[in-house]
A tleap script that builds the chain and sets N, CA, C and O, in Angstrom:
source leaprc.protein.ff14SB
mol = sequence {
  NMET LYS GLU THR GLN ARG GLY ILE TYR LEU
  GLY ASP ASP ARG TRP ALA LEU LEU ALA ARG
  LEU GLN SER LEU VAL THR ASP LEU ALA ALA
  ALA ASP PHE PRO HIE PRO SER SER ILE PRO
  VAL MET ILE ASP LYS TRP THR VAL GLY LYS
  ARG GLU VAL PRO CYS LEU LEU GLY HIE ALA
  SER GLY HIE PRO THR ILE PHE ASP GLY GLY
  ALA SER ILE SER SER GLU LEU PHE TYR LEU
  ASP VAL ASN GLY GLY ILE ALA ARG THR LEU
  SER ARG TRP TYR ARG LEU GLY SER ARG ALA
  ASN PRO THR CILE
}
set mol.1.N position { 102.356 103.226 113.349 }
set mol.1.CA position { 101.178 102.366 113.249 }
set mol.1.C position { 100.565 102.233 114.632 }
set mol.1.O position { 101.247 102.285 115.655 }
set mol.2.N position { 99.294 102.064 114.622 }
set mol.2.CA position { 98.567 101.956 115.885 }
set mol.2.C position { 98.240 100.503 116.171 }
set mol.2.O position { 97.593 99.824 115.374 }
set mol.3.N position { 98.700 100.039 117.324 }
set mol.3.CA position { 98.396 98.681 117.702 }
set mol.3.C position { 97.016 98.654 118.372 }
set mol.3.O position { 96.676 99.527 119.170 }
set mol.4.N position { 96.257 97.655 118.033 }
set mol.4.CA position { 94.942 97.459 118.631 }
set mol.4.C position { 94.848 96.048 119.137 }
set mol.4.O position { 95.782 95.260 118.984 }
set mol.5.N position { 93.723 95.721 119.739 }
set mol.5.CA position { 93.515 94.355 120.228 }
set mol.5.C position { 93.489 93.347 119.069 }
set mol.5.O position { 93.795 92.172 119.273 }
set mol.6.N position { 93.134 93.785 117.875 }
set mol.6.CA position { 92.984 92.868 116.752 }
set mol.6.C position { 94.065 93.026 115.686 }
set mol.6.O position { 93.933 92.439 114.612 }
set mol.7.N position { 95.121 93.788 115.931 }
set mol.7.CA position { 96.134 93.919 114.942 }
set mol.7.C position { 96.684 95.320 114.817 }
set mol.7.O position { 96.396 96.184 115.645 }
set mol.8.N position { 97.469 95.549 113.790 }
set mol.8.CA position { 98.087 96.860 113.545 }
set mol.8.C position { 97.472 97.439 112.272 }
set mol.8.O position { 97.387 96.764 111.246 }
set mol.9.N position { 97.051 98.681 112.355 }
set mol.9.CA position { 96.428 99.360 111.220 }
set mol.9.C position { 97.295 100.506 110.787 }
set mol.9.O position { 98.246 100.859 111.484 }
set mol.10.N position { 96.997 101.090 109.669 }
set mol.10.CA position { 97.812 102.124 109.056 }
set mol.10.C position { 97.710 103.475 109.776 }
set mol.10.O position { 97.271 104.453 109.170 }
set mol.11.N position { 98.098 103.549 111.034 }
set mol.11.CA position { 98.107 104.788 111.751 }
set mol.11.C position { 96.751 105.144 112.338 }
set mol.11.O position { 96.645 106.160 113.025 }
set mol.12.N position { 95.752 104.388 112.109 }
set mol.12.CA position { 94.408 104.663 112.586 }
set mol.12.C position { 93.843 103.435 113.280 }
set mol.12.O position { 94.433 102.355 113.260 }
set mol.13.N position { 92.675 103.632 113.900 }
set mol.13.CA position { 91.979 102.470 114.425 }
set mol.13.C position { 91.258 101.788 113.272 }
set mol.13.O position { 91.236 102.299 112.152 }
set mol.14.N position { 90.679 100.648 113.550 }
set mol.14.CA position { 90.054 99.811 112.513 }
set mol.14.C position { 88.987 100.571 111.734 }
set mol.14.O position { 88.925 100.462 110.509 }
set mol.15.N position { 88.143 101.343 112.430 }
set mol.15.CA position { 87.017 102.044 111.789 }
set mol.15.C position { 87.530 103.198 110.930 }
set mol.15.O position { 86.980 103.456 109.860 }
set mol.16.N position { 88.560 103.886 111.375 }
set mol.16.CA position { 89.146 104.953 110.562 }
set mol.16.C position { 89.770 104.359 109.288 }
set mol.16.O position { 89.615 104.929 108.208 }
set mol.17.N position { 90.457 103.244 109.402 }
set mol.17.CA position { 91.042 102.602 108.259 }
set mol.17.C position { 89.960 102.168 107.271 }
set mol.17.O position { 90.098 102.370 106.065 }
set mol.18.N position { 88.881 101.570 107.785 }
set mol.18.CA position { 87.777 101.158 106.919 }
set mol.18.C position { 87.171 102.354 106.189 }
set mol.18.O position { 86.845 102.242 105.007 }
set mol.19.N position { 87.012 103.481 106.851 }
set mol.19.CA position { 86.506 104.689 106.204 }
set mol.19.C position { 87.420 105.172 105.103 }
set mol.19.O position { 86.953 105.577 104.039 }
set mol.20.N position { 88.717 105.136 105.345 }
set mol.20.CA position { 89.667 105.546 104.314 }
set mol.20.C position { 89.649 104.596 103.117 }
set mol.20.O position { 89.715 105.041 101.971 }
set mol.21.N position { 89.562 103.334 103.369 }
set mol.21.CA position { 89.493 102.366 102.262 }
set mol.21.C position { 88.177 102.505 101.489 }
set mol.21.O position { 88.158 102.386 100.264 }
set mol.22.N position { 87.059 102.761 102.220 }
set mol.22.CA position { 85.781 102.976 101.547 }
set mol.22.C position { 85.825 104.210 100.657 }
set mol.22.O position { 85.262 104.214 99.563 }
set mol.23.N position { 86.501 105.266 101.131 }
set mol.23.CA position { 86.655 106.470 100.335 }
set mol.23.C position { 87.450 106.145 99.059 }
set mol.23.O position { 87.127 106.640 97.980 }
set mol.24.N position { 88.472 105.325 99.189 }
set mol.24.CA position { 89.295 104.921 98.013 }
set mol.24.C position { 88.406 104.134 97.023 }
set mol.24.O position { 88.407 104.419 95.825 }
set mol.25.N position { 87.655 103.150 97.532 }
set mol.25.CA position { 86.781 102.351 96.689 }
set mol.25.C position { 85.733 103.235 95.969 }
set mol.25.O position { 85.491 103.059 94.775 }
set mol.26.N position { 85.130 104.165 96.687 }
set mol.26.CA position { 84.155 105.062 96.104 }
set mol.26.C position { 84.772 105.881 94.993 }
set mol.26.O position { 84.168 106.024 93.929 }
set mol.27.N position { 85.967 106.427 95.211 }
set mol.27.CA position { 86.647 107.234 94.205 }
set mol.27.C position { 86.973 106.417 92.978 }
set mol.27.O position { 86.729 106.860 91.856 }
set mol.28.N position { 87.524 105.220 93.174 }
set mol.28.CA position { 87.948 104.394 92.038 }
set mol.28.C position { 86.742 103.750 91.303 }
set mol.28.O position { 86.873 103.376 90.138 }
set mol.29.N position { 85.588 103.619 91.958 }
set mol.29.CA position { 84.409 103.039 91.332 }
set mol.29.C position { 83.560 104.077 90.618 }
set mol.29.O position { 82.631 103.708 89.899 }
set mol.30.N position { 83.850 105.386 90.791 }
set mol.30.CA position { 83.069 106.440 90.156 }
set mol.30.C position { 83.151 106.315 88.631 }
set mol.30.O position { 84.169 105.888 88.086 }
set mol.31.N position { 82.065 106.694 87.955 }
set mol.31.CA position { 82.039 106.625 86.516 }
set mol.31.C position { 83.077 107.525 85.875 }
set mol.31.O position { 83.674 107.166 84.860 }
set mol.32.N position { 83.292 108.672 86.452 }
set mol.32.CA position { 84.284 109.626 85.923 }
set mol.32.C position { 85.251 110.030 87.045 }
set mol.32.O position { 84.840 110.295 88.175 }
set mol.33.N position { 86.511 110.069 86.712 }
set mol.33.CA position { 87.519 110.561 87.654 }
set mol.33.C position { 87.494 112.083 87.603 }
set mol.33.O position { 87.031 112.665 86.622 }
set mol.34.N position { 87.985 112.724 88.645 }
set mol.34.CA position { 87.991 114.204 88.654 }
set mol.34.C position { 88.910 114.769 87.568 }
set mol.34.O position { 89.902 114.152 87.181 }
set mol.35.N position { 88.552 115.944 87.100 }
set mol.35.CA position { 89.421 116.646 86.165 }
set mol.35.C position { 90.613 117.161 86.995 }
set mol.35.O position { 90.424 117.628 88.118 }
set mol.36.N position { 91.838 117.078 86.445 }
set mol.36.CA position { 93.007 117.531 87.221 }
set mol.36.C position { 92.864 118.938 87.825 }
set mol.36.O position { 93.364 119.199 88.919 }
set mol.37.N position { 92.190 119.830 87.116 }
set mol.37.CA position { 92.077 121.194 87.653 }
set mol.37.C position { 91.199 121.299 88.913 }
set mol.37.O position { 91.242 122.304 89.623 }
set mol.38.N position { 90.402 120.247 89.182 }
set mol.38.CA position { 89.550 120.266 90.372 }
set mol.38.C position { 90.209 119.622 91.588 }
set mol.38.O position { 89.630 119.614 92.674 }
set mol.39.N position { 91.411 119.084 91.415 }
set mol.39.CA position { 92.118 118.444 92.520 }
set mol.39.C position { 93.020 119.483 93.182 }
set mol.39.O position { 93.920 120.008 92.527 }
set mol.40.N position { 92.803 119.797 94.471 }
set mol.40.CA position { 93.574 120.885 95.089 }
set mol.40.C position { 95.027 120.575 95.383 }
set mol.40.O position { 95.843 121.494 95.427 }
set mol.41.N position { 95.378 119.329 95.583 }
set mol.41.CA position { 96.751 118.983 95.956 }
set mol.41.C position { 97.506 118.595 94.691 }
set mol.41.O position { 97.076 117.726 93.932 }
set mol.42.N position { 98.657 119.268 94.477 }
set mol.42.CA position { 99.509 118.938 93.322 }
set mol.42.C position { 100.842 118.434 93.882 }
set mol.42.O position { 101.321 118.927 94.903 }
set mol.43.N position { 101.422 117.469 93.216 }
set mol.43.CA position { 102.768 117.026 93.536 }
set mol.43.C position { 103.638 117.266 92.312 }
set mol.43.O position { 103.369 116.761 91.223 }
set mol.44.N position { 104.699 118.060 92.524 }
set mol.44.CA position { 105.574 118.495 91.451 }
set mol.44.C position { 106.910 117.746 91.561 }
set mol.44.O position { 107.276 117.286 92.643 }
set mol.45.N position { 107.611 117.628 90.482 }
set mol.45.CA position { 108.883 116.909 90.424 }
set mol.45.C position { 108.730 115.534 91.067 }
set mol.45.O position { 109.525 115.113 91.907 }
set mol.46.N position { 107.665 114.854 90.631 }
set mol.46.CA position { 107.290 113.561 91.277 }
set mol.46.C position { 107.916 112.416 90.555 }
set mol.46.O position { 108.338 112.513 89.403 }
set mol.47.N position { 107.963 111.310 91.282 }
set mol.47.CA position { 108.373 110.038 90.704 }
set mol.47.C position { 107.640 108.985 91.562 }
set mol.47.O position { 107.213 109.274 92.680 }
set mol.48.N position { 107.506 107.793 91.034 }
set mol.48.CA position { 106.967 106.696 91.820 }
set mol.48.C position { 108.107 106.067 92.610 }
set mol.48.O position { 109.110 105.628 92.047 }
set mol.49.N position { 107.932 106.036 93.907 }
set mol.49.CA position { 108.942 105.462 94.794 }
set mol.49.C position { 108.399 104.174 95.411 }
set mol.49.O position { 107.253 103.797 95.164 }
set mol.50.N position { 109.197 103.526 96.184 }
set mol.50.CA position { 108.771 102.331 96.885 }
set mol.50.C position { 109.186 102.433 98.334 }
set mol.50.O position { 110.329 102.748 98.664 }
set mol.51.N position { 108.237 102.160 99.170 }
set mol.51.CA position { 108.517 101.916 100.570 }
set mol.51.C position { 108.299 100.378 100.653 }
set mol.51.O position { 108.962 99.618 99.947 }
set mol.52.N position { 107.418 99.959 101.472 }
set mol.52.CA position { 106.961 98.582 101.382 }
set mol.52.C position { 105.820 98.501 100.382 }
set mol.52.O position { 105.384 97.417 99.995 }
set mol.53.N position { 105.349 99.670 99.974 }
set mol.53.CA position { 104.273 99.762 98.982 }
set mol.53.C position { 104.645 100.890 98.013 }
set mol.53.O position { 105.459 101.743 98.365 }
set mol.54.N position { 104.078 100.920 96.813 }
set mol.54.CA position { 104.336 102.046 95.893 }
set mol.54.C position { 103.759 103.311 96.481 }
set mol.54.O position { 102.724 103.280 97.147 }
set mol.55.N position { 104.429 104.434 96.236 }
set mol.55.CA position { 104.008 105.714 96.753 }
set mol.55.C position { 104.507 106.819 95.798 }
set mol.55.O position { 105.233 106.529 94.848 }
set mol.56.N position { 104.123 108.064 96.046 }
set mol.56.CA position { 104.624 109.176 95.266 }
set mol.56.C position { 105.603 109.963 96.132 }
set mol.56.O position { 105.363 110.193 97.317 }
set mol.57.N position { 106.688 110.363 95.528 }
set mol.57.CA position { 107.684 111.237 96.179 }
set mol.57.C position { 107.680 112.530 95.385 }
set mol.57.O position { 107.618 112.502 94.156 }
set mol.58.N position { 107.745 113.645 96.062 }
set mol.58.CA position { 107.772 114.912 95.319 }
set mol.58.C position { 107.640 116.117 96.244 }
set mol.58.O position { 107.887 116.032 97.447 }
set mol.59.N position { 107.242 117.245 95.649 }
set mol.59.CA position { 107.039 118.489 96.390 }
set mol.59.C position { 105.568 118.834 96.310 }
set mol.59.O position { 105.043 119.061 95.220 }
set mol.60.N position { 104.892 118.877 97.451 }
set mol.60.CA position { 103.455 119.062 97.510 }
set mol.60.C position { 103.076 120.536 97.577 }
set mol.60.O position { 103.808 121.354 98.135 }
set mol.61.N position { 101.930 120.860 97.005 }
set mol.61.CA position { 101.327 122.180 97.234 }
set mol.61.C position { 99.822 121.980 97.367 }
set mol.61.O position { 99.242 121.135 96.685 }
set mol.62.N position { 99.203 122.739 98.226 }
set mol.62.CA position { 97.776 122.600 98.472 }
set mol.62.C position { 97.457 121.447 99.416 }
set mol.62.O position { 96.286 121.111 99.590 }
set mol.63.N position { 98.443 120.845 100.018 }
set mol.63.CA position { 98.228 119.723 100.931 }
set mol.63.C position { 97.811 120.282 102.288 }
set mol.63.O position { 98.320 121.319 102.712 }
set mol.64.N position { 96.886 119.603 102.975 }
set mol.64.CA position { 96.396 120.142 104.255 }
set mol.64.C position { 97.414 120.146 105.393 }
set mol.64.O position { 97.251 120.906 106.348 }
set mol.65.N position { 98.465 119.314 105.321 }
set mol.65.CA position { 99.407 119.265 106.437 }
set mol.65.C position { 100.880 119.485 106.050 }
set mol.65.O position { 101.756 119.500 106.914 }
set mol.66.N position { 101.142 119.655 104.755 }
set mol.66.CA position { 102.525 119.855 104.308 }
set mol.66.C position { 102.590 121.242 103.712 }
set mol.66.O position { 101.759 121.601 102.877 }
set mol.67.N position { 103.583 122.039 104.138 }
set mol.67.CA position { 103.690 123.404 103.612 }
set mol.67.C position { 103.980 123.364 102.101 }
set mol.67.O position { 104.644 122.442 101.627 }
set mol.68.N position { 103.500 124.333 101.362 }
set mol.68.CA position { 103.665 124.363 99.919 }
set mol.68.C position { 105.136 124.305 99.549 }
set mol.68.O position { 105.957 125.070 100.056 }
set mol.69.N position { 105.452 123.370 98.644 }
set mol.69.CA position { 106.801 123.185 98.164 }
set mol.69.C position { 107.585 122.198 98.989 }
set mol.69.O position { 108.708 121.836 98.636 }
set mol.70.N position { 106.989 121.749 100.116 }
set mol.70.CA position { 107.688 120.824 101.007 }
set mol.70.C position { 107.807 119.428 100.386 }
set mol.70.O position { 106.929 118.981 99.649 }
set mol.71.N position { 108.884 118.776 100.696 }
set mol.71.CA position { 109.074 117.385 100.229 }
set mol.71.C position { 108.003 116.518 100.861 }
set mol.71.O position { 107.633 116.705 102.020 }
set mol.72.N position { 107.506 115.554 100.074 }
set mol.72.CA position { 106.488 114.663 100.616 }
set mol.72.C position { 106.654 113.247 100.109 }
set mol.72.O position { 107.199 113.006 99.032 }
set mol.73.N position { 106.185 112.344 100.889 }
set mol.73.CA position { 106.059 110.942 100.521 }
set mol.73.C position { 104.608 110.575 100.771 }
set mol.73.O position { 104.136 110.676 101.904 }
set mol.74.N position { 103.895 110.155 99.748 }
set mol.74.CA position { 102.476 109.867 99.877 }
set mol.74.C position { 102.220 108.583 100.618 }
set mol.74.O position { 103.136 107.811 100.902 }
set mol.75.N position { 100.963 108.367 100.925 }
set mol.75.CA position { 100.517 107.051 101.382 }
set mol.75.C position { 100.543 106.113 100.170 }
set mol.75.O position { 100.948 106.517 99.080 }
set mol.76.N position { 100.118 104.889 100.358 }
set mol.76.CA position { 100.176 103.870 99.313 }
set mol.76.C position { 99.472 104.316 98.045 }
set mol.76.O position { 98.344 104.808 98.071 }
set mol.77.N position { 100.175 104.128 96.930 }
set mol.77.CA position { 99.641 104.506 95.607 }
set mol.77.C position { 98.750 103.369 95.055 }
set mol.77.O position { 99.202 102.234 94.903 }
set mol.78.N position { 97.498 103.693 94.765 }
set mol.78.CA position { 96.577 102.711 94.231 }
set mol.78.C position { 96.236 102.938 92.768 }
set mol.78.O position { 95.861 101.995 92.070 }
set mol.79.N position { 96.360 104.178 92.288 }
set mol.79.CA position { 95.981 104.472 90.893 }
set mol.79.C position { 96.901 105.557 90.387 }
set mol.79.O position { 97.139 106.554 91.070 }
set mol.80.N position { 97.431 105.357 89.161 }
set mol.80.CA position { 98.313 106.337 88.556 }
set mol.80.C position { 97.938 106.470 87.085 }
set mol.80.O position { 97.987 105.489 86.343 }
set mol.81.N position { 97.566 107.670 86.659 }
set mol.81.CA position { 97.280 107.959 85.253 }
set mol.81.C position { 98.179 109.084 84.839 }
set mol.81.O position { 97.815 110.251 84.984 }
set mol.82.N position { 99.340 108.770 84.329 }
set mol.82.CA position { 100.342 109.775 83.931 }
set mol.82.C position { 99.774 110.625 82.822 }
set mol.82.O position { 99.887 111.850 82.881 }
set mol.83.N position { 99.164 110.025 81.806 }
set mol.83.CA position { 98.602 110.794 80.700 }
set mol.83.C position { 97.460 111.695 81.139 }
set mol.83.O position { 97.321 112.805 80.625 }
set mol.84.N position { 96.651 111.247 82.063 }
set mol.84.CA position { 95.528 112.069 82.576 }
set mol.84.C position { 95.952 113.063 83.642 }
set mol.84.O position { 95.195 113.975 83.973 }
set mol.85.N position { 97.160 112.898 84.188 }
set mol.85.CA position { 97.674 113.859 85.175 }
set mol.85.C position { 97.120 113.715 86.571 }
set mol.85.O position { 97.092 114.691 87.320 }
set mol.86.N position { 96.664 112.494 86.956 }
set mol.86.CA position { 96.115 112.302 88.286 }
set mol.86.C position { 96.630 111.006 88.891 }
set mol.86.O position { 97.075 110.101 88.185 }
set mol.87.N position { 96.557 110.936 90.232 }
set mol.87.CA position { 96.907 109.728 90.970 }
set mol.87.C position { 96.022 109.666 92.236 }
set mol.87.O position { 95.608 110.690 92.779 }
set mol.88.N position { 95.754 108.436 92.677 }
set mol.88.CA position { 94.942 108.278 93.932 }
set mol.88.C position { 95.764 107.403 94.874 }
set mol.88.O position { 96.159 106.285 94.541 }
set mol.89.N position { 96.008 107.960 96.069 }
set mol.89.CA position { 96.663 107.184 97.099 }
set mol.89.C position { 95.610 106.764 98.104 }
set mol.89.O position { 94.430 107.074 97.939 }
set mol.90.N position { 96.018 106.076 99.122 }
set mol.90.CA position { 95.083 105.676 100.147 }
set mol.90.C position { 94.333 106.872 100.715 }
set mol.90.O position { 93.139 106.780 101.002 }
set mol.91.N position { 95.013 107.971 100.873 }
set mol.91.CA position { 94.401 109.129 101.568 }
set mol.91.C position { 93.775 110.216 100.689 }
set mol.91.O position { 92.896 110.936 101.161 }
set mol.92.N position { 94.203 110.360 99.415 }
set mol.92.CA position { 93.691 111.491 98.636 }
set mol.92.C position { 94.041 111.342 97.155 }
set mol.92.O position { 94.843 110.497 96.756 }
set mol.93.N position { 93.406 112.198 96.367 }
set mol.93.CA position { 93.747 112.390 94.962 }
set mol.93.C position { 94.932 113.346 94.881 }
set mol.93.O position { 95.077 114.228 95.727 }
set mol.94.N position { 95.769 113.178 93.880 }
set mol.94.CA position { 96.865 114.121 93.554 }
set mol.94.C position { 96.738 114.495 92.100 }
set mol.94.O position { 96.420 113.666 91.248 }
set mol.95.N position { 96.995 115.769 91.829 }
set mol.95.CA position { 97.163 116.259 90.490 }
set mol.95.C position { 98.661 116.203 90.219 }
set mol.95.O position { 99.457 116.678 91.029 }
set mol.96.N position { 99.042 115.635 89.103 }
set mol.96.CA position { 100.501 115.460 88.844 }
set mol.96.C position { 101.018 116.727 88.112 }
set mol.96.O position { 100.440 117.183 87.125 }
set mol.97.N position { 102.103 117.254 88.633 }
set mol.97.CA position { 102.809 118.331 87.969 }
set mol.97.C position { 103.922 117.711 87.104 }
set mol.97.O position { 103.744 116.640 86.525 }
set mol.98.N position { 105.056 118.394 87.027 }
set mol.98.CA position { 106.158 117.886 86.225 }
set mol.98.C position { 106.758 116.635 86.885 }
set mol.98.O position { 106.733 116.489 88.107 }
set mol.99.N position { 107.283 115.763 86.070 }
set mol.99.CA position { 107.929 114.559 86.583 }
set mol.99.C position { 109.326 114.861 86.989 }
set mol.99.O position { 109.959 115.732 86.392 }
set mol.100.N position { 109.859 114.160 88.014 }
set mol.100.CA position { 111.222 114.378 88.473 }
set mol.100.C position { 112.203 114.017 87.354 }
set mol.100.O position { 111.941 113.134 86.538 }
set mol.101.N position { 113.304 114.699 87.337 }
set mol.101.CA position { 114.299 114.441 86.353 }
set mol.101.C position { 115.654 114.374 87.074 }
set mol.101.O position { 116.054 115.379 87.662 }
set mol.102.N position { 116.348 113.298 87.061 }
set mol.102.CA position { 116.015 112.050 86.401 }
set mol.102.C position { 114.991 111.267 87.214 }
set mol.102.O position { 114.850 111.494 88.416 }
set mol.103.N position { 114.287 110.362 86.581 }
set mol.103.CA position { 113.353 109.520 87.284 }
set mol.103.C position { 114.138 108.488 88.128 }
set mol.103.O position { 115.232 108.068 87.752 }
set mol.104.N position { 113.578 108.112 89.220 }
set mol.104.CA position { 114.270 107.174 90.132 }
set mol.104.C position { 113.620 105.815 89.982 }
set mol.104.O position { 114.026 104.860 90.644 }
savepdb mol mol.pdb
quit
C-alpha cells in the first residue's frame, strides 16, 4: 500500500484509486454487462477466497501481468455472476472458467 499525506490507498495514489473506482462504477452501471467471450482474462479452477476482502483465487490466462496458467489472487471482488460466467474485481472483468474442485 502507498502511504500519502492523507492516508493509505490500495497501492496507488488517491487519483489513481479514484480512477479505478470510477471504472468499476462505470462497468457496474452499464445497461449490459460484457458477453463472457469478449472478456480477455479468464480465471480457471477458481473459487471465491477471502483476504480482508472477497477475491478470486485461480489460474489466470490472458492477464496483462501474470503468465498464462499462473496462480493468481485477484483484487477485491465486487460482482460475481456464476451463471453468467463473469466477475468484476476492483481492477478488471474476469471470464469464469471451471470452478475449483473441491471448493474452498
